[in-house]
C-alpha positions in Angstrom: 119.9 102.1 96.2 116.7 101.0 97.9 113.3 101.4 96.2 111.3 102.6 99.2 109.5 105.9 99.3 109.7 108.5 102.1 106.7 110.8 102.5 107.0 114.3 103.9 104.0 116.4 104.8 105.5 119.9 104.4 103.7 123.0 105.8 105.5 125.9 104.2 103.1 128.3 105.8 100.7 128.5 108.7 98.8 131.5 107.2 95.3 130.7 106.0 92.5 132.6 104.1 89.8 130.5 105.7 88.5 129.9 109.2 86.9 126.4 109.2 85.2 125.4 112.4 86.7 121.9 112.7 90.2 122.8 111.7 92.8 121.2 114.0 95.7 123.6 113.3 97.0 126.4 115.5 97.8 129.0 112.8 100.4 131.6 113.7 100.7 133.3 110.3 104.3 132.1 109.7 106.0 130.9 106.5 109.4 129.4 105.7 111.7 131.7 103.7 113.5 130.5 100.6 116.9 130.8 102.2 115.8 128.4 105.0 114.0 125.9 102.7 117.2 124.4 101.2 118.5 123.7 104.8 115.3 121.8 105.7 115.0 119.9 102.4 118.8 119.1 102.4 118.5 117.4 105.8 115.5 115.4 104.6 117.3 114.3 101.4 120.4 113.4 103.4 118.2 111.1 105.5 117.1 109.4 102.4 120.7 108.9 101.3 121.6 107.4 104.7 118.6 105.0 104.6 119.1 104.1 100.9 115.7 105.5 100.0 115.2 106.5 96.3 112.2 108.8 96.3 110.8 111.6 98.3 107.1 112.5 98.1 106.4 116.0 99.3 102.7 116.6 100.2 102.4 120.4 100.3 99.8 121.6 102.7 99.2 124.4 105.2 97.8 126.6 106.6 96.9 127.4 103.1 99.7 127.0 100.5 98.1 129.5 98.1 98.7 132.4 100.5 102.2 132.1 99.2 102.7 133.4 95.6 103.2 131.2 92.6 106.7 132.7 92.2 107.7 131.4 95.6 106.8 127.8 94.5 108.6 128.2 91.2 111.8 129.1 93.1 111.2 126.4 95.7 110.8 123.8 92.9 114.2 124.8 91.4 115.9 124.7 94.8 114.5 121.3 95.6 115.3 119.8 92.2 118.9 121.0 92.5 119.3 119.5 96.0 117.7 116.2 94.9 119.9 115.9 91.7 123.0 116.5 93.8 122.1 113.5 95.9 120.8 111.3 93.1 117.2 111.3 94.5 113.8 111.8 92.9 111.2 114.1 94.3 107.5 113.9 93.6 105.2 116.8 94.6 101.5 116.8 95.5 99.4 119.9 96.4 96.5 120.2 98.9 94.8 123.6 98.7 91.4 125.1 99.6 91.5 126.8 96.1 90.2 130.1 97.5 93.4 131.8 96.4 93.6 130.1 93.0 93.8 132.0 89.7 95.3 131.2 86.3 98.6 132.6 87.5 99.0 129.2 89.3 98.6 127.1 86.2 102.2 127.1 85.2 103.4 126.0 88.7 100.7 123.3 88.8 101.7 121.9 85.5 105.5 122.0 86.1 105.6 121.0 89.8 102.4 119.1 90.5 101.8 117.1 87.4 98.8 119.3 86.5 96.8 118.0 89.5 95.5 119.5 92.8 93.5 118.2 95.7 91.0 120.4 97.5 88.4 120.2 100.2 84.7 120.7 99.8 81.9 119.5 102.0 78.3 119.0 101.1 76.3 120.5 102.5 78.9 122.9 103.8 78.2 124.4 107.2 81.7 124.7 108.7 84.1 125.8 105.9 84.1 129.6 105.5 86.3 132.7 105.2 86.7 134.8 108.3 83.6 136.9 108.8 81.8 135.3 105.8 79.2 132.5 105.6 79.8 129.1 104.1 77.9 130.0 101.0 80.6 132.5 100.1 83.2 129.8 100.5 81.3 127.4 98.3 80.8 130.1 95.6 84.5 130.9 95.4 85.7 127.3 95.5 83.2 126.1 92.9 84.1 128.9 90.6 87.8 128.2 91.0 87.4 124.4 90.6 85.6 125.0 87.3 88.2 127.5 86.2 91.0 125.1 87.0 89.3 122.2 85.2 88.8 124.4 82.1 92.6 124.9 82.1 93.0 121.1 82.0 94.0 120.7 85.6 92.8 117.5 87.4 91.0 118.5 90.6 90.5 115.9 93.2 88.2 116.6 96.2 88.3 115.6 99.9 84.9 115.9 101.6 84.5 115.6 105.3 81.1 114.2 106.4 79.1 116.2 108.8 75.6 115.7 110.4 73.9 117.5 107.5 75.7 115.1 105.1 74.2 112.1 106.8 70.7 113.8 106.7 70.7 114.4 102.9 71.8 110.9 102.1 74.3 109.3 99.8 72.3 109.8 96.5 72.2 113.6 96.8 75.8 113.7 98.0 77.1 111.6 95.0 75.1 113.6 92.5 76.4 116.9 93.8 80.0 116.0 93.2 79.7 113.9 90.0 76.8 115.6 88.2 76.7 119.2 89.6 80.4 119.8 89.8 81.7 117.3 87.3 84.2 115.9 89.7 85.2 112.3 88.9 87.6 111.7 91.8 86.7 112.4 95.5 87.3 110.9 98.9 85.1 111.0 102.0 86.7 111.5 105.3 85.4 111.4 108.9 85.8 114.4 111.2 87.6 114.4 114.5 87.9 117.0 117.3 91.5 117.9 116.9 93.1 121.1 118.1 91.4 123.7 120.2 87.9 122.7 121.4 84.8 124.5 120.1 81.0 123.9 119.9 81.3 122.1 116.5 84.0 119.7 117.7 82.1 118.9 120.8 79.6 117.1 118.5 82.3 114.7 117.3 82.8 111.9 116.6 79.6 111.5 114.4 76.9 109.0 115.5 78.0 105.5 114.4 74.7 104.0 113.1 73.9 107.0 110.8 77.5 107.2 109.6 77.6 103.5 108.7 74.3 103.7 106.9 75.6 106.7 104.8 78.9 105.1 103.9 77.3 101.8 102.9 74.7 103.6 100.8 77.4 105.7 99.1 79.5 102.6 98.4 76.4 101.1 96.7 75.7 104.2 94.6 79.3 104.2 93.4 79.3 100.5 92.7 76.1 100.7 90.7 76.8 103.9 88.7 80.3 105.2 89.1 82.8 102.3 89.1 82.1 101.3 85.5 82.3 104.9 84.3 85.7 105.5 85.8 84.6 107.6 88.7 86.9 107.2 91.7 85.4 107.5 95.2 87.6 106.8 98.2 88.0 104.8 100.2 85.7 102.5 98.3 87.7 102.2 95.1 91.0 101.2 96.9 89.2 98.8 99.2 87.6 97.1 96.3 91.1 96.7 94.8 92.4 95.4 98.1 89.8 92.8 98.5 90.1 91.8 94.8 93.8 91.0 95.4 95.1 94.0 93.4 97.6 96.6 94.5 95.8 99.2 96.6 96.8 102.6 98.0 94.8 102.9 101.2 94.3 106.0 103.3 96.9 106.8 105.9 94.4 106.1 108.7 94.9 102.4 108.1 98.7 102.5 108.0 100.5 99.7 109.8 102.8 102.1 111.7 102.9 105.8 110.8 106.5 106.1 111.9 107.6 103.8 109.1 106.2 106.0 106.3 106.1 109.7 106.9 106.8 112.8 109.0 105.5 116.3 108.9 107.5 119.5 109.2 106.1 123.0 109.8 107.6 126.4 108.8 109.6 126.6 112.1 111.3 123.3 111.4 109.2 121.4 114.0 109.0 117.7 113.1 106.0 115.5 114.1 104.1 112.4 112.9 101.8 114.3 110.6 100.2 117.7 110.1 97.5 116.9 112.7 100.2 116.7 115.3 102.9 119.2 114.3 100.7 122.4 114.5 98.6 121.9 117.6 100.3 119.3 119.9 103.8 120.6 120.7 104.3 117.9 123.4 104.1 115.3 120.6 106.7 116.9 118.4 109.8 114.8 117.7 112.2 117.8 117.6 113.3 120.7 115.5 115.2 120.1 112.2 116.9 123.5 112.3 118.2 122.8 115.8 119.2 119.2 115.3 122.2 118.1 113.2 120.3 115.6 111.1 116.9 114.1 110.7 118.0 110.5 111.5 119.4 111.6 114.9 116.3 113.6 115.7 114.0 110.6 114.9 116.1 108.1 116.7 116.3 110.1 119.9 112.7 111.3 120.2 110.6 109.9 123.1 107.5 111.2 121.4 108.2 109.2 118.3 108.9 106.1 120.5 105.3 106.4 121.9 104.0 106.2 118.4 106.1 103.1 117.7 104.7 101.4 120.8 101.1 101.9 119.7 100.7 98.8 117.4 101.9 96.4 120.1 99.7 98.1 122.7 96.6 97.7 120.6 97.1 94.0 120.4 96.5 93.8 124.2 92.8 94.8 123.5 90.1 93.5 121.3 91.9 94.4 118.1 93.7 91.1 118.3 90.4 89.2 117.6 89.4 91.4 114.6 89.4 89.8 111.2 90.6 93.1 109.7 93.5 93.9 111.9 96.0 93.3 109.1 94.1 96.0 107.1 93.1 98.5 109.7 96.0 98.2 112.3 93.7 99.9 114.9 93.0 103.0 112.8 94.3 106.5 113.1 96.3 107.6 116.2 95.2 111.2 116.1 91.6 110.3 115.9 92.1 108.0 118.9 94.0 110.7 120.8 91.5 113.5 120.2 88.6 111.4 121.5 90.2 109.2 124.1 93.2 111.3 125.2 95.7 108.5 124.5 97.5 107.0 121.6 96.9 103.5 122.9 93.2 103.2 122.0 91.8 102.1 118.7 90.2 104.6 116.3 86.8 105.8 117.5 85.4 105.0 114.0 86.2 101.3 114.4 82.6 100.2 113.9 82.4 102.1 110.7 85.6 100.6 109.3 84.5 97.1 110.1 81.2 97.5 108.4 82.8 99.1 105.4 85.5 96.4 105.1 82.8 93.6 105.3 80.7 95.4 102.7 83.5 96.0 100.2 84.9 92.5 100.7 81.4 91.1 99.8 81.4 93.4 96.7 84.8 92.1 95.6 83.5 88.5 96.0 80.4 89.2 93.9 82.4 90.8 91.2 84.9 87.9 91.1 82.0 85.5 90.7 80.6 87.4 87.7 83.9 87.2 85.8 84.0 84.6 83.1 86.4 81.8 83.9 89.6 81.6 81.9 89.3 79.0 79.2 91.5 75.9 79.9 94.6 75.5 77.8 95.2 72.3 76.0 
C-alpha cells in the first residue's frame, strides 16, 4: 500500500450562524443526511484503494459545522470508521468552526473524533465577522467566551486570523499581544483576504495595499522571532517557513502547493466536487462534477475539463515572470483562487506575490542567522 495522504475538504452543511462580510460561500442552508454520507465517503475511500493511498484526511468545514448537532457527528464518525476499516484505510479528522455554536456538549465529539483540537477564526480588530443583524462586538464576545470555555476543558484551540485594513493600522505588536496575552492562544495563523464569491463593498477594497501589508507581516515575524519562538508559540506561516529554510520538514499553507489537484478536493452537501471549498460553493462553472451522479471519484476527476484547467496552471505560469523567481520552487505562483478573484483567470500569479517574496527573503535570512548562532558540533577523533 502507498504511503501518500489524500485530503478531503468536506462541507457537510451550507447553513451558517454568521454573516461575515468577506465570506466567499454561497450558503443555501443545505446539509448532507446520514444515509447519504456513507455513499459519498465510500466513493472517496474506494478512490484511495484504487490509487494505493493509505490515509484520508477529512477537513470538516462549512457553512458552519456546529449548526449540525454533536449527535450527528458521533454517528458520522462511526459510519466513516466502519467504511474505512472495511477497506483497510485510516481516516484522520480536523475541525474548522467559528465556535459560535460551541457548548460543552461538543467536548466528547471533539475528544473522540478531532483529537481534542479545533481551529477557529478570529480577526483583530474585528470589523467584518458578525452574526446576522448583530455587530462584530457581539461575535467577538461569544467567540472569546467559547474559546476560553473550550480551553478550560483541555481542548486545544488554534486560530486563523484574516488581516484587514484596521489590522495593518494597529500594528504587529498589539496584534500579537491580543492573541498570545489577552486570549492565551499559543497557535495562530495569519491569512490574507481575497474578494471571492459575490461582490460587496468590503470585497471591493481587496486585495490589501502591498506596502502596508508587507510591513505588518515582517514586523509580526520579528515579534514572534524575538518573543514567541523560544516559548513554543506557533505563528503561521512564519514557523513553518523558518523550518523550511532551516532544512527541516515543513507543512506549508495550501496557497503554496505545487499543484492543488495532486493533493485535495472539496465536496459540498449536494455531492458537488471542486478544487477546494473556495470553488465548490460559489463557482459552479469550476466544479469537477457530482459524486452522487458519477459512478466513482476517479472517473469524475479524470474526465473533468475544469480540473484539467487547474492542472495546466503550473506550466502556464512558467511563461511569465515566475520562471525567474528565486522562490518558485516554494511558492509555485501562489493560490489559484486568489488569482482568479482578482484577475479573472487561473493563469495569473497570486496577487500577494510581493508579500510572499518579501516574507520568504526575511525568513530565509532569519534561518541563516539562527544557523550561525548554533555551536558547531565537536569533531570526532
